[in-house]
N, C-alpha and C positions, 0 to 999 in steps of 0.2 A: 428381219431379212427373210425373203422367201427362200424356201429350200426346194430345189429341183430334184429330180430323180438322181441326177449326177450333180453334185454341188462342190464347187471349188471356192475356197475363201483364203485370201491372204497368201497365195502361193508364191514362194520365193525360191529361186534356184540360181546358184553361181558356180562357175568353174574358176577356181582361184579368185582373182580380183574382178573377174568379168561377170556382171549380173545379167543372166540370160532371161530370167523371168522376174518381174518386179510387181509384187502385190496383185496378182491376178485374182479377180473375183468373177465367177461365172456360174450360171445355172443351166442345166440341160433338162428339160422336161421329157418324160417318157414319150416315145413315138415322134420326137422332134429330130430335125436334122440341123446341126449347127456347123456352119462353114467358117473355118479360120482363114482369113486372107491377110496378106502382108508380104513384104519383100523377103527374099532369102535372108536368113539370119535374124528374123524378127522374133523368133522363139516358138513358132508354130509346132515344129517337130518335137522340140523339148517338152512342150506342154503335153502333147500326146503321150510321150514316153514317161512323163511323170504320172499321168493318170493310170498307166498300166504297170507302174512300179519298175519300169526298166531303168529309171533314173531315181535315186533317192532325192527327196525334197529337203530344202534347208529350213523352211518355215511354212506355216499355213496348214490347212486341212483339206483333204479330198474325201468326200462322202459318196457312197453309192447306196441309194435307197435307205438312207439312215445309218448305214454302217461305215465307220472310218476305214478307208482303204489305203491310207498313207501313214507313214511313221513306223515306229518300232512295233514288232509283234504282229504285223499284218500277215495273214496267210496268203502268200503270193500265188500259190497254185490255185487256191480257191478264187482269188481275184481274177486270174487269167482264164478261168472257166467262165467267169461272168462278163469279162471285158475282152472281146476279140480285137486283134490288131492286124492290119495289112500294111505292108511297107512298099516303098517305091520300087525296090528290087524284090522280085516275087518270092525269093527264098524258098522255092520248092526243093524237095529232096531229089537230086538228079538221078540217084540210083533206084528210085521207086517209080512205079507207074503212076499215072494221074490219079487213078482211083485209090491206090494205096496211100498216096499223099493225103487224100481226104479222109481215109479211114483211120489213119494212125493215131491222131489225137483222141477221137472218141473211144478207141479201144484202150490206148495206154493211159490216158488221163482220166477219162470218165468211166472206164471199166465196161464199155459196151461190148457185147458179143460180136464175133466176126460177121455173122450172117446179117444181123441188124445193122452193123456199121456199113456193110456193103450195100444193103438196100437203101440206106439213107444217102450214101454217096451217089448211087445211081440216080436217085430222085433229084439231087442237087445238080448233077451233071446234065440231066435232061432239062432242068429249069434254065440253064445257060446255053443250051443247044450244043453241048459237047459230049453227049452220051456215046457217040461213035468214036471218041478219042480216049475212052476209059483206060485202055491198056497201053497207050502210048507212053513213052518216057517224056518228061517235060521238054527236052531239047528238040523234040519233033513238033512242038507247038509254036505258033507265033507269040510274040511278046504279049499281044492283047489277050490271046487265049490263056497264056500262063497266068496273067494277072487275074483273069476271070476265075481260074481254078483257085488261085490264092484267096480270093474273096470268099468263094463258097467253102474252101477249107476252113476258114475262120467261122463261117456260118454253121458248119457241121457240129460245132460245140454248143449251138443254141445260146450264143452270148446274149446278155441283156443290153449291152452297148457294143457298137462296132466302131473302132477308131481306124481312120484311114489316112496315111501320111503320103500326100502327093502321089497317089497311086497311078496317075496317068503321065507323070512328068518324064518317065524313062521311055515312053512309048513313041513310036512313029505317029505323026499326026493322024494318019488315016485309021489307026487302031484305037484312038482315044474314045471315039464314039461308042464302040461296042462295050467298053468298060463302063462308061457313064450310063449306058442303058441299063446295065445290071444294077448300078447304084440307084437309079430312078425307080426300078422295080422294087428294090429293097425298101426305099423310102415310102413307096405307095403301100407296101405290105405292113408298114408301121414300125420298121426297125429304127431304134434309137441310134443315131450316128453322129460322130464328131469327126469332121475331116478337114485337113489342111489341103488347100487346093489353089492352083493358079487359074482354074477354069471358071472365069467370072460368069459366063452365060449359064453354066450349070448351077453355080451358087444362086444366081438370080432366080432360076426356075424352081429349084428343089429345096433350098434352105428355108427353115422356119425362122432362123436368126443367123445373121452374119456378124462375125467379130473381127475387127481390124486390129492387128497387132503391129507395133513398131518399137524397135529397141527393147523388146521384152515387156512392154506395157500394153494393156488392153486399152487402146485409145478410144474406140467407139464400138458400140454394138447396137443392133436393131434389126427390124424386119428388112428383107432384101429390097423391097420397094423404097424404103426410106434411105438405106445406106447407099444404094446405087443411083438414086435420083436426087436426094436432098441430104447428102452427108452434112452433119453439123460441124465437124472438126476440119480445120484447114489441112491437117496432115492426111486425113482420109481423102479429101478432095484431090490433093496432090498425087497421092498413090493411084487413085482411080483414073486420073487423067493419063498417067503413064500406062496403067494396066489395060485400059480400054482403048 
């Protein structure tokens, strides 16, 4: 079995009698972008939450660069320094300014000094074109701007992998593009990413691999050219007919 930089084997997750993830096997190589597609309730979000230890897993192993990051005895704080996560709802701290939102984790979790943390946050804000909003409170930003800040807040920890859970689905349609542009920029820069998304055009353009989930099973995976033009499985074909 080949081992990717992020390696998931035999992953099982249930809530009571409901099996949410059923024997998931997947590999994510360094600098690759893996897009998880599938209907709501197919297990995409749960899979991301298991990778980041937000959900305990029932069976299987998750490895990051050869280290187990699932199961008993995992250093969750260390894991979350290595694996960043961005959610559908931006989860910015409302009482902090934009720049303070970005500085807080590097200072509190990584022990970075205030001056260095501010310089880093300013660089990241400039990268997404929001340097002039540094001292605003989040509620003065559009949803798209808040989500861009949430993405670079995760990047401020220099994660080895970035997980993104439907980060555009709460946004007005006209704001989706500005968030996808940031993700394209991160992909070009070599960031390893796993993202659950409904944006099929984005997945087709940016993904190294597309994984189709249905009822907690990984039904089909492959390069976007193959998945979107010649899916092998009937379930994948049916889903894409509806989604496209």
